A tleap script that builds the chain and sets N, CA, C and O, in Angstrom:
source leaprc.protein.ff14SB
mol = sequence {
  NMET ARG GLU ILE GLY ARG THR ILE GLU TRP
  VAL LYS GLN ARG VAL ALA GLY LEU VAL GLY
  VAL PRO VAL LEU ILE LYS ILE SER SER GLY
  ARG GLY LYS SER GLU LEU HIE ARG GLY GLU
  VAL GLY ALA ILE TYR PRO ALA VAL PHE SER
  VAL THR LEU ASP THR GLY GLU GLN LYS THR
  PHE SER TYR ALA ASP VAL HIE THR ARG ASN
  VAL MET PHE LEU ASP PRO ASP LYS THR CLYS
}
set mol.1.N position { 13.828 3.978 2.056 }
set mol.1.CA position { 15.094 2.976 2.131 }
set mol.1.C position { 13.992 1.583 2.439 }
set mol.1.O position { 13.069 1.533 3.252 }
set mol.2.N position { 14.396 0.682 1.625 }
set mol.2.CA position { 13.739 -0.788 1.882 }
set mol.2.C position { 14.105 -1.439 2.932 }
set mol.2.O position { 15.199 -1.082 3.370 }
set mol.3.N position { 13.556 -2.314 3.526 }
set mol.3.CA position { 13.769 -3.195 4.747 }
set mol.3.C position { 14.810 -4.414 4.188 }
set mol.3.O position { 14.786 -4.836 3.032 }
set mol.4.N position { 15.487 -4.764 4.970 }
set mol.4.CA position { 16.615 -5.674 4.689 }
set mol.4.C position { 16.241 -6.995 4.831 }
set mol.4.O position { 15.546 -7.241 5.817 }
set mol.5.N position { 16.506 -7.838 4.150 }
set mol.5.CA position { 15.801 -9.286 3.979 }
set mol.5.C position { 14.563 -9.376 3.400 }
set mol.5.O position { 13.945 -10.424 3.214 }
set mol.6.N position { 14.159 -8.119 3.078 }
set mol.6.CA position { 12.411 -8.798 2.146 }
set mol.6.C position { 12.709 -8.460 0.895 }
set mol.6.O position { 13.469 -7.552 0.558 }
set mol.7.N position { 12.115 -9.183 0.202 }
set mol.7.CA position { 12.071 -9.269 -1.189 }
set mol.7.C position { 10.999 -8.498 -2.037 }
set mol.7.O position { 10.270 -7.774 -1.358 }
set mol.8.N position { 10.811 -8.509 -3.105 }
set mol.8.CA position { 9.927 -8.130 -3.843 }
set mol.8.C position { 8.615 -9.114 -3.928 }
set mol.8.O position { 7.470 -8.664 -3.881 }
set mol.9.N position { 8.895 -10.406 -4.050 }
set mol.9.CA position { 8.351 -11.511 -4.043 }
set mol.9.C position { 7.586 -11.436 -2.569 }
set mol.9.O position { 6.362 -11.567 -2.595 }
set mol.10.N position { 8.151 -11.259 -1.454 }
set mol.10.CA position { 7.663 -11.091 -0.065 }
set mol.10.C position { 6.575 -10.087 -0.147 }
set mol.10.O position { 5.496 -10.320 0.396 }
set mol.11.N position { 6.790 -9.000 -0.785 }
set mol.11.CA position { 6.148 -7.654 -0.479 }
set mol.11.C position { 4.628 -8.384 -1.613 }
set mol.11.O position { 3.543 -8.350 -1.032 }
set mol.12.N position { 4.614 -8.817 -2.690 }
set mol.12.CA position { 3.749 -9.351 -3.530 }
set mol.12.C position { 2.831 -10.229 -2.714 }
set mol.12.O position { 1.618 -10.045 -2.816 }
set mol.13.N position { 3.317 -11.200 -1.886 }
set mol.13.CA position { 2.303 -12.290 -1.028 }
set mol.13.C position { 1.790 -11.513 -0.010 }
set mol.13.O position { 0.742 -11.910 0.499 }
set mol.14.N position { 2.410 -10.248 0.502 }
set mol.14.CA position { 1.804 -9.656 1.749 }
set mol.14.C position { 0.537 -8.769 0.924 }
set mol.14.O position { -0.641 -8.888 1.262 }
set mol.15.N position { 0.874 -8.095 0.076 }
set mol.15.CA position { -0.201 -7.399 -0.840 }
set mol.15.C position { -1.166 -8.151 -1.194 }
set mol.15.O position { -2.267 -7.599 -1.208 }
set mol.16.N position { -1.112 -9.593 -1.584 }
set mol.16.CA position { -2.412 -10.393 -2.331 }
set mol.16.C position { -3.099 -10.761 -0.777 }
set mol.16.O position { -4.325 -10.848 -0.697 }
set mol.17.N position { -2.387 -10.934 0.232 }
set mol.17.CA position { -3.137 -11.256 1.574 }
set mol.17.C position { -4.042 -9.928 1.734 }
set mol.17.O position { -5.038 -10.084 2.440 }
set mol.18.N position { -3.888 -8.941 1.310 }
set mol.18.CA position { -4.741 -7.491 1.846 }
set mol.18.C position { -5.803 -7.484 0.775 }
set mol.18.O position { -6.422 -6.421 0.817 }
set mol.19.N position { -6.209 -8.258 -0.122 }
set mol.19.CA position { -7.263 -7.816 -1.163 }
set mol.19.C position { -8.383 -8.038 -0.417 }
set mol.19.O position { -8.499 -8.963 0.388 }
set mol.20.N position { -9.209 -7.217 -0.663 }
set mol.20.CA position { -10.678 -6.740 -0.051 }
set mol.20.C position { -10.539 -6.379 1.382 }
set mol.20.O position { -11.576 -6.052 1.960 }
set mol.21.N position { -9.379 -6.385 2.076 }
set mol.21.CA position { -9.262 -5.819 3.411 }
set mol.21.C position { -9.346 -4.526 3.468 }
set mol.21.O position { -8.810 -3.800 2.630 }
set mol.22.N position { -10.140 -4.023 4.627 }
set mol.22.CA position { -10.152 -2.131 4.828 }
set mol.22.C position { -8.648 -1.875 5.294 }
set mol.22.O position { -8.193 -2.406 6.307 }
set mol.23.N position { -8.135 -1.278 4.723 }
set mol.23.CA position { -6.599 -0.514 5.104 }
set mol.23.C position { -6.535 0.962 4.979 }
set mol.23.O position { -7.270 1.525 4.167 }
set mol.24.N position { -5.651 1.680 5.776 }
set mol.24.CA position { -5.191 3.068 5.858 }
set mol.24.C position { -4.143 2.929 5.160 }
set mol.24.O position { -3.380 2.014 5.472 }
set mol.25.N position { -3.833 3.744 4.091 }
set mol.25.CA position { -2.695 3.721 3.161 }
set mol.25.C position { -1.967 5.161 3.742 }
set mol.25.O position { -2.538 6.221 3.999 }
set mol.26.N position { -0.753 4.888 3.840 }
set mol.26.CA position { 0.342 6.229 4.164 }
set mol.26.C position { 1.126 6.414 2.786 }
set mol.26.O position { 1.895 5.511 2.456 }
set mol.27.N position { 1.005 7.335 2.106 }
set mol.27.CA position { 1.712 7.670 0.981 }
set mol.27.C position { 2.848 8.947 1.109 }
set mol.27.O position { 2.575 10.133 1.295 }
set mol.28.N position { 3.884 8.482 0.988 }
set mol.28.CA position { 4.961 9.579 0.918 }
set mol.28.C position { 5.072 10.267 -0.037 }
set mol.28.O position { 5.175 9.760 -1.154 }
set mol.29.N position { 5.079 11.494 0.141 }
set mol.29.CA position { 5.060 12.705 -1.038 }
set mol.29.C position { 6.305 13.136 -1.325 }
set mol.29.O position { 6.471 13.633 -2.440 }
set mol.30.N position { 7.420 13.049 -0.421 }
set mol.30.CA position { 8.662 13.603 -0.478 }
set mol.30.C position { 8.715 14.690 0.404 }
set mol.30.O position { 7.685 15.324 0.636 }
set mol.31.N position { 10.074 15.070 1.069 }
set mol.31.CA position { 10.305 16.384 1.701 }
set mol.31.C position { 9.290 16.299 2.862 }
set mol.31.O position { 8.696 17.295 3.275 }
set mol.32.N position { 9.090 14.828 3.461 }
set mol.32.CA position { 8.666 14.792 4.780 }
set mol.32.C position { 6.925 14.992 4.793 }
set mol.32.O position { 6.197 15.024 5.785 }
set mol.33.N position { 6.614 15.090 3.623 }
set mol.33.CA position { 4.947 15.250 3.628 }
set mol.33.C position { 4.490 13.887 3.228 }
set mol.33.O position { 5.286 13.120 2.687 }
set mol.34.N position { 3.215 13.531 3.468 }
set mol.34.CA position { 2.581 12.203 3.415 }
set mol.34.C position { 0.929 12.502 3.506 }
set mol.34.O position { 0.401 13.289 4.291 }
set mol.35.N position { 0.390 11.844 2.713 }
set mol.35.CA position { -1.032 11.545 2.677 }
set mol.35.C position { -1.259 10.073 3.123 }
set mol.35.O position { -0.620 9.041 2.921 }
set mol.36.N position { -2.647 10.411 3.949 }
set mol.36.CA position { -3.357 9.178 4.853 }
set mol.36.C position { -4.691 8.922 3.765 }
set mol.36.O position { -5.301 9.894 3.321 }
set mol.37.N position { -4.948 7.958 3.511 }
set mol.37.CA position { -6.118 7.319 2.663 }
set mol.37.C position { -6.817 6.110 3.274 }
set mol.37.O position { -6.126 5.315 3.911 }
set mol.38.N position { -7.852 5.943 3.167 }
set mol.38.CA position { -8.491 4.707 3.666 }
set mol.38.C position { -9.181 4.091 2.378 }
set mol.38.O position { -9.692 4.814 1.522 }
set mol.39.N position { -9.164 2.837 2.304 }
set mol.39.CA position { -9.642 1.993 0.984 }
set mol.39.C position { -9.082 0.669 1.412 }
set mol.39.O position { -8.470 0.353 2.432 }
set mol.40.N position { -9.501 -0.109 0.230 }
set mol.40.CA position { -8.807 -1.617 0.386 }
set mol.40.C position { -8.299 -1.865 -1.000 }
set mol.40.O position { -8.641 -1.178 -1.962 }
set mol.41.N position { -7.263 -3.124 -1.079 }
set mol.41.CA position { -6.828 -3.266 -2.264 }
set mol.41.C position { -7.535 -4.003 -3.167 }
set mol.41.O position { -7.833 -5.142 -2.807 }
set mol.42.N position { -7.921 -3.598 -4.382 }
set mol.42.CA position { -8.724 -4.151 -5.212 }
set mol.42.C position { -8.334 -5.425 -6.259 }
set mol.42.O position { -8.975 -6.464 -6.418 }
set mol.43.N position { -7.283 -5.080 -6.811 }
set mol.43.CA position { -6.627 -5.961 -7.897 }
set mol.43.C position { -5.208 -6.145 -7.916 }
set mol.43.O position { -4.562 -5.102 -7.816 }
set mol.44.N position { -4.637 -7.087 -8.007 }
set mol.44.CA position { -3.288 -7.325 -8.127 }
set mol.44.C position { -2.642 -7.669 -9.446 }
set mol.44.O position { -3.284 -8.541 -10.032 }
set mol.45.N position { -1.585 -7.261 -10.087 }
set mol.45.CA position { -1.262 -7.592 -11.048 }
set mol.45.C position { 0.329 -8.075 -10.973 }
set mol.45.O position { 0.895 -7.935 -9.890 }
set mol.46.N position { 1.026 -8.610 -12.032 }
set mol.46.CA position { 2.210 -9.038 -11.612 }
set mol.46.C position { 3.188 -7.745 -11.514 }
set mol.46.O position { 4.287 -7.977 -11.012 }
set mol.47.N position { 3.008 -6.821 -11.802 }
set mol.47.CA position { 4.116 -5.425 -11.482 }
set mol.47.C position { 3.446 -4.351 -10.632 }
set mol.47.O position { 4.110 -3.525 -10.005 }
set mol.48.N position { 2.133 -4.384 -10.627 }
set mol.48.CA position { 1.322 -3.066 -9.898 }
set mol.48.C position { 0.208 -3.796 -9.291 }
set mol.48.O position { -0.052 -4.984 -9.478 }
set mol.49.N position { -0.384 -3.022 -8.595 }
set mol.49.CA position { -1.647 -3.424 -7.574 }
set mol.49.C position { -2.661 -2.178 -7.547 }
set mol.49.O position { -2.126 -1.070 -7.572 }
set mol.50.N position { -3.807 -2.222 -7.508 }
set mol.50.CA position { -4.764 -1.087 -7.506 }
set mol.50.C position { -5.553 -1.006 -6.042 }
set mol.50.O position { -5.885 -2.040 -5.462 }
set mol.51.N position { -5.797 0.191 -5.547 }
set mol.51.CA position { -6.120 0.415 -4.181 }
set mol.51.C position { -7.492 1.385 -4.726 }
set mol.51.O position { -7.414 2.282 -5.566 }
set mol.52.N position { -8.553 1.008 -4.116 }
set mol.52.CA position { -9.818 1.391 -4.344 }
set mol.52.C position { -9.926 2.390 -2.925 }
set mol.52.O position { -10.128 1.809 -1.859 }
set mol.53.N position { -9.802 3.744 -2.930 }
set mol.53.CA position { -10.192 4.546 -1.799 }
set mol.53.C position { -11.536 4.649 -1.723 }
set mol.53.O position { -12.310 4.528 -2.673 }
set mol.54.N position { -11.898 4.936 -0.281 }
set mol.54.CA position { -13.405 5.206 0.178 }
set mol.54.C position { -14.043 6.264 -0.493 }
set mol.54.O position { -15.272 6.319 -0.540 }
set mol.55.N position { -13.218 7.228 -1.090 }
set mol.55.CA position { -13.851 8.044 -1.999 }
set mol.55.C position { -14.128 7.783 -3.370 }
set mol.55.O position { -14.549 8.703 -4.071 }
set mol.56.N position { -13.913 6.439 -3.931 }
set mol.56.CA position { -14.269 5.885 -5.120 }
set mol.56.C position { -13.249 6.297 -5.928 }
set mol.56.O position { -13.564 6.174 -7.112 }
set mol.57.N position { -12.070 6.769 -5.750 }
set mol.57.CA position { -10.806 7.097 -6.780 }
set mol.57.C position { -10.049 5.762 -6.457 }
set mol.57.O position { -9.977 5.085 -5.432 }
set mol.58.N position { -9.502 5.630 -7.734 }
set mol.58.CA position { -8.411 4.482 -7.899 }
set mol.58.C position { -7.159 4.735 -7.943 }
set mol.58.O position { -6.733 5.600 -8.708 }
set mol.59.N position { -6.485 4.147 -7.269 }
set mol.59.CA position { -4.903 4.829 -7.368 }
set mol.59.C position { -3.928 3.375 -7.494 }
set mol.59.O position { -4.171 2.452 -6.716 }
set mol.60.N position { -2.916 3.252 -8.431 }
set mol.60.CA position { -1.972 2.121 -8.821 }
set mol.60.C position { -0.773 2.288 -8.176 }
set mol.60.O position { -0.157 3.331 -8.397 }
set mol.61.N position { -0.326 1.489 -7.437 }
set mol.61.CA position { 1.425 1.565 -7.178 }
set mol.61.C position { 2.082 0.242 -7.514 }
set mol.61.O position { 1.449 -0.800 -7.688 }
set mol.62.N position { 3.452 0.364 -7.596 }
set mol.62.CA position { 4.047 -0.716 -7.984 }
set mol.62.C position { 4.458 -1.241 -6.487 }
set mol.62.O position { 4.360 -0.614 -5.432 }
set mol.63.N position { 4.963 -2.612 -6.702 }
set mol.63.CA position { 5.400 -3.547 -5.104 }
set mol.63.C position { 6.746 -2.785 -4.684 }
set mol.63.O position { 7.093 -2.814 -3.504 }
set mol.64.N position { 7.516 -2.092 -5.657 }
set mol.64.CA position { 8.784 -1.466 -5.214 }
set mol.64.C position { 8.205 -0.048 -4.247 }
set mol.64.O position { 8.855 0.353 -3.281 }
set mol.65.N position { 7.001 0.553 -4.652 }
set mol.65.CA position { 6.684 1.882 -3.542 }
set mol.65.C position { 6.587 1.094 -1.996 }
set mol.65.O position { 7.080 1.535 -0.958 }
set mol.66.N position { 5.786 -0.237 -2.151 }
set mol.66.CA position { 6.001 -0.818 -0.811 }
set mol.66.C position { 7.126 -1.104 -0.189 }
set mol.66.O position { 7.458 -0.775 0.950 }
set mol.67.N position { 7.889 -1.924 -1.212 }
set mol.67.CA position { 9.364 -2.156 -0.638 }
set mol.67.C position { 10.166 -1.373 -0.277 }
set mol.67.O position { 11.034 -1.668 0.545 }
set mol.68.N position { 10.053 -0.248 -0.794 }
set mol.68.CA position { 10.811 1.113 -0.472 }
set mol.68.C position { 10.304 1.872 1.033 }
set mol.68.O position { 10.887 2.741 1.682 }
set mol.69.N position { 9.171 1.277 1.263 }
set mol.69.CA position { 8.046 2.313 2.181 }
set mol.69.C position { 7.801 3.497 1.900 }
set mol.69.O position { 7.584 4.260 2.842 }
set mol.70.N position { 7.757 4.049 0.421 }
set mol.70.CA position { 6.954 5.096 -0.306 }
set mol.70.C position { 5.378 4.826 0.081 }
set mol.70.O position { 4.673 5.822 0.242 }
set mol.71.N position { 4.849 3.637 0.224 }
set mol.71.CA position { 3.595 3.496 0.543 }
set mol.71.C position { 3.513 2.308 1.490 }
set mol.71.O position { 3.973 1.200 1.214 }
set mol.72.N position { 2.750 2.689 2.892 }
set mol.72.CA position { 2.625 1.891 3.821 }
set mol.72.C position { 1.316 1.293 4.426 }
set mol.72.O position { 0.480 2.135 4.753 }
set mol.73.N position { 1.048 0.188 4.598 }
set mol.73.CA position { -0.334 -0.355 5.049 }
set mol.73.C position { -0.478 -0.109 6.418 }
set mol.73.O position { 0.403 -0.703 7.039 }
set mol.74.N position { -1.189 0.489 7.096 }
set mol.74.CA position { -1.549 0.475 8.525 }
set mol.74.C position { -2.963 0.094 8.939 }
set mol.74.O position { -3.884 0.395 8.180 }
set mol.75.N position { -3.165 -0.425 9.871 }
set mol.75.CA position { -4.204 -0.948 10.476 }
set mol.75.C position { -5.215 0.084 10.807 }
set mol.75.O position { -4.983 0.860 11.733 }
set mol.76.N position { -6.560 0.175 9.981 }
set mol.76.CA position { -7.055 1.464 10.316 }
set mol.76.C position { -7.900 1.421 11.676 }
set mol.76.O position { -8.373 2.530 11.924 }
set mol.77.N position { -8.205 0.477 12.589 }
set mol.77.CA position { -8.579 0.299 13.692 }
set mol.77.C position { -7.842 0.709 14.783 }
set mol.77.O position { -8.338 1.012 15.868 }
set mol.78.N position { -6.309 0.729 14.435 }
set mol.78.CA position { -5.690 1.058 15.424 }
set mol.78.C position { -5.347 2.444 15.502 }
set mol.78.O position { -4.681 2.795 16.476 }
set mol.79.N position { -5.681 3.290 14.653 }
set mol.79.CA position { -5.315 4.563 14.232 }
set mol.79.C position { -6.401 5.801 14.700 }
set mol.79.O position { -6.194 7.000 14.510 }
set mol.80.N position { -7.383 5.327 15.235 }
set mol.80.CA position { -8.674 6.055 15.905 }
set mol.80.C position { -8.480 6.769 17.285 }
set mol.80.O position { -9.431 7.333 17.828 }
savepdb mol mol.pdb
quit
C-alpha cells in the first residue's frame, strides 16, 4: 500500500539521493515473504533504477515499487 501524500516525483528524488550509498534493500515477494539484499543504487532512469548487489548481480526496479512499499531501503548500519 502506498504512503498517502507521497508522489512518484518525491520517490524519484529520494532514490536519486541514494546513488552510490550502501543500502540494505528489502524486496517483498508476496504472501508475507521478503528478501534482504545489500548493495547500492547504481543508475537512475526516467521510469526505473538499477541496484548493484554485493554479489555483483544487478536488479532493476520501478519507482512504483518503492511507492507501494514492495521495495524498501533500510540503513545497513542499523540492522547489525
